[in-house]
C-alpha positions in Angstrom: 6.6 22.6 -11.0 8.0 20.3 -8.3 7.9 16.5 -8.8 6.3 14.7 -6.0 7.4 11.1 -5.3 5.2 9.2 -2.8 6.1 5.6 -1.8 3.1 3.7 -0.5 3.9 0.8 1.9 1.2 -1.9 2.2 0.9 -5.0 4.3 -0.1 -7.2 1.4 -0.9 -7.3 -2.3 -4.6 -7.0 -1.7 -4.1 -3.6 -0.1 -2.0 -2.4 -3.1 -4.6 -3.7 -5.5 -7.4 -2.0 -3.7 -5.6 1.3 -3.3 -4.7 1.2 -7.0 -8.4 0.7 -7.8 -9.4 3.7 -5.7 -6.7 5.9 -7.3 -7.4 4.8 -10.8 -11.1 5.7 -10.3 -10.0 9.2 -9.3 -7.6 10.3 -12.1 -4.4 8.4 -11.5 -3.0 6.5 -14.5 -0.9 3.3 -14.6 2.8 3.9 -15.0 3.6 0.2 -14.9 4.5 0.0 -18.6 7.4 2.3 -18.2 11.0 1.0 -18.0 12.8 1.6 -14.7 15.2 4.0 -16.4 12.2 6.1 -17.3 11.2 6.6 -13.6 11.8 10.1 -12.3 15.2 10.7 -10.8 16.3 9.4 -8.3 13.7 6.7 -8.1 15.1 5.1 -11.2 18.4 4.5 -9.4 16.7 3.7 -6.1 14.7 0.8 -7.6 17.7 -0.4 -9.6 20.0 -0.4 -6.6 17.5 -2.3 -4.5 17.4 -4.9 -7.2 21.2 -5.1 -7.3 21.3 -5.4 -3.5 19.2 -8.6 -3.7 22.1 -10.5 -5.3 19.5 -11.9 -7.7 21.9 -14.6 -9.0 22.1 -16.2 -5.6 18.3 -16.4 -5.1 15.9 -19.2 -6.0 12.7 -18.4 -7.9 10.5 -18.1 -4.7 13.0 -15.7 -3.1 13.4 -13.7 -6.3 9.6 -13.1 -6.3 9.9 -11.4 -2.9 12.5 -8.9 -4.1 11.6 -5.5 -2.7 10.6 -3.7 -5.8 7.4 -1.7 -6.6 4.2 -3.7 -6.9 2.7 -1.0 -9.1 3.4 2.6 -10.1 0.8 5.3 -10.7 1.1 8.8 -12.1 -1.0 12.0 -12.1 0.4 15.2 -13.5 3.6 15.8 -11.4 2.9 13.1 -8.8 4.2 9.6 -8.9 3.0 6.8 -6.5 5.3 3.7 -6.0 3.5 0.9 -4.1 5.5 -1.6 -2.1 4.5 -4.8 -0.2 5.8 -5.1 3.4 4.7 -8.7 3.9 4.1 -10.6 7.2 5.8 -10.8 10.6 8.8 -8.7 9.7 6.8 -5.8 8.2 7.9 -3.2 10.9 11.6 -4.0 10.3 11.1 -3.7 6.6 9.3 -0.3 7.1 12.1 1.1 9.2 14.8 0.0 6.8 12.9 1.5 3.9 12.5 4.8 5.7 16.2 4.9 6.4 16.9 4.3 2.7 14.4 7.1 1.8 16.2 9.6 4.0 19.1 9.2 1.6 17.0 10.7 -1.2 16.0 13.8 0.7 19.4 15.3 1.3 23.0 14.5 0.5 24.4 12.1 3.0 28.1 12.8 3.5 28.6 9.1 4.4 26.9 7.8 1.2 27.2 8.7 -2.5 24.7 6.0 -3.3 22.1 8.4 -4.9 22.2 11.7 -6.6 19.6 13.7 -4.7 17.1 15.3 -7.1 16.5 19.0 -7.0 12.9 20.3 -7.1 11.5 17.0 -5.8 9.5 16.3 -2.7 9.6 12.8 -1.2 7.0 11.1 1.0 6.2 7.7 2.5 2.6 6.7 3.2 2.0 3.5 5.1 -1.2 1.4 5.3 -1.9 -1.2 8.0 -4.9 -3.2 9.3 -6.2 -2.4 12.7 -6.9 -6.1 13.3 -8.1 -6.6 16.9 -7.1 -3.2 18.3 -5.9 -0.1 16.5 -3.9 0.9 19.7 -1.6 -2.1 19.2 -0.6 -1.2 15.6 -0.3 2.4 16.8 2.2 1.4 19.5 4.1 -0.9 17.1 4.6 1.9 14.6 5.7 4.4 17.2 8.1 1.9 18.7 9.6 1.1 15.2 10.1 4.8 14.5 12.3 5.1 17.7 15.0 3.3 15.8 18.2 5.2 16.3 18.7 5.8 12.6 15.1 7.3 12.4 14.5 8.8 15.8 11.0 10.0 15.0 8.5 10.7 17.8 4.8 10.9 17.0 2.8 12.2 20.0 -0.7 12.0 18.4 -2.5 8.9 17.1 -0.7 7.7 14.0 -3.9 7.1 12.0 -4.3 9.8 9.3 -1.4 11.8 10.8 1.1 13.7 8.6 4.6 14.0 10.0 7.7 15.8 8.6 11.0 14.3 9.7 14.5 14.8 8.3 13.2 16.3 5.0 10.8 13.4 4.5 7.0 13.5 4.8 5.6 10.4 6.6 1.9 9.3 7.0 -0.1 6.4 8.2 -3.6 5.1 7.5 -5.2 2.2 9.5 -7.9 0.1 7.8 -10.9 -0.3 10.2 -14.5 -1.5 9.9 -16.9 1.5 9.8 -16.2 3.7 12.9 -14.7 0.9 15.0 -11.1 0.7 16.2 -10.8 -2.8 14.9 -11.0 -4.4 11.4 -9.1 -5.0 8.2 -9.1 -4.2 4.5 -11.7 -6.9 3.7 -14.2 -5.1 5.9 -14.1 -2.3 3.3 -13.7 -4.4 0.2 -16.4 -7.1 0.8 -19.4 -4.8 1.3 -18.4 -2.9 -1.8 -18.3 -6.1 -3.8 -21.5 -7.4 -2.2 -23.6 -4.3 -3.0 -26.0 -5.0 -5.9 -24.7 -8.6 -6.1 -26.4 -10.0 -2.9 -27.6 -13.3 -4.5 -24.1 -14.3 -5.6 -22.4 -13.4 -2.3 -25.1 -15.1 -0.2 -24.7 -18.3 -2.2 -20.9 -18.1 -1.8 -21.2 -17.5 1.9 -23.5 -20.5 2.3 -21.1 -22.7 0.4 -18.2 -21.6 2.5 -20.1 -22.1 5.7 -21.0 -25.6 4.7 -17.6 -26.8 3.5 -14.8 -24.6 5.0 -13.4 -24.7 8.5 -10.9 -21.9 8.0 -11.3 -18.7 9.9 -10.7 -16.0 7.3 -14.0 -16.4 5.4 -14.0 -12.9 4.0 -11.0 -13.8 1.8 -12.7 -17.0 0.8 -15.8 -15.2 -0.3 -13.8 -12.8 -2.4 -12.0 -15.8 -3.9 -15.1 -17.9 -4.7 -17.1 -15.0 -6.2 -14.0 -13.8 -8.1 -13.6 -17.2 -9.7 -16.9 -16.6 -11.5 -15.3 -13.7 -13.4 -11.6 -14.6 -13.5 -11.3 -18.5 -13.2 -8.0 -19.6 -11.9 -6.8 -16.2 -10.7 -5.8 -15.2 -7.2 -7.6 -12.7 -5.0 -5.2 -9.9 -5.9 -6.4 -10.2 -9.5 -10.0 -10.4 -8.5 -9.8 -7.2 -6.5 -7.9 -5.4 -9.2 -10.1 -6.4 -12.1 -13.5 -7.3 -10.6 -16.7 -5.7 -12.0 -18.2 -6.1 -8.5 -16.4 -2.9 -7.6 -17.2 -0.1 -10.0 -15.8 3.4 -10.1 -19.3 4.6 -9.2 -19.3 2.5 -6.1 -15.9 3.7 -5.1 -16.8 7.3 -5.5 -20.1 6.9 -3.5 -18.5 4.9 -0.6 -17.7 6.9 2.5 -14.6 4.8 3.4 -13.2 5.0 -0.1 -13.7 8.8 0.0 -12.0 9.0 3.4 -9.0 7.1 2.1 -8.8 9.1 -1.1 -9.2 12.4 0.8 -6.4 11.5 3.1 -4.1 10.5 0.2 -4.9 13.7 -1.6 -4.4 15.9 1.5 -1.1 14.0 2.2 0.1 14.8 -1.4 -0.9 18.4 -1.2 0.6 19.4 2.2 
């Protein structure tokens, strides 16, 4: 049976936490407790080499926290999912550099002996982005980034939910939107899930924030305020990952969660 290694690239830790929650509700198990040397070949060397490239001794603590290593690892049968965080303004550059590195795992590169390419292993990269104010803008940014001379990948169709094979690597993209709109972000999916069956708590939190906060991103603030009732002192990533406001039953019944899961499952199977 072939081993399938899927690297998931997310804009931020909230995305990784939420995707982990969806996948855990549908049969994927945490692989976080495993040592790096126990990861399937060649991901063990891939993660190790990326750590070594960081020149960890020359970094301060804040820089070391941003080292590009997996945020979490999940496993189900012969499939392993490695989630990474792309970060902010330079996320497209990080994505292209990561894809270039991943191509080295799919076939032997005569110019590089960096990795021993595993036989009987399929590799894939799955990217998640917010649509923000217009899905067309993120669509164009992704396509422009893939024109990098070391990637040279052309996608004619809309990138959202597409599956592309290029240089032995399977690549896919999912864009978070609000309902059927072409705008939106991850919180437009998370917040209604959390709010369902907890209306009194979330209405009170929203009223409090409206009265005392002048900041624009109120969705994140509502998640933070309500999350503090369960996990005092923790950040939103922990609230999303561990909250009882989002149950497995809610995830399985939610149309957006099913859409995301179906796309991931189809991506893995193809």
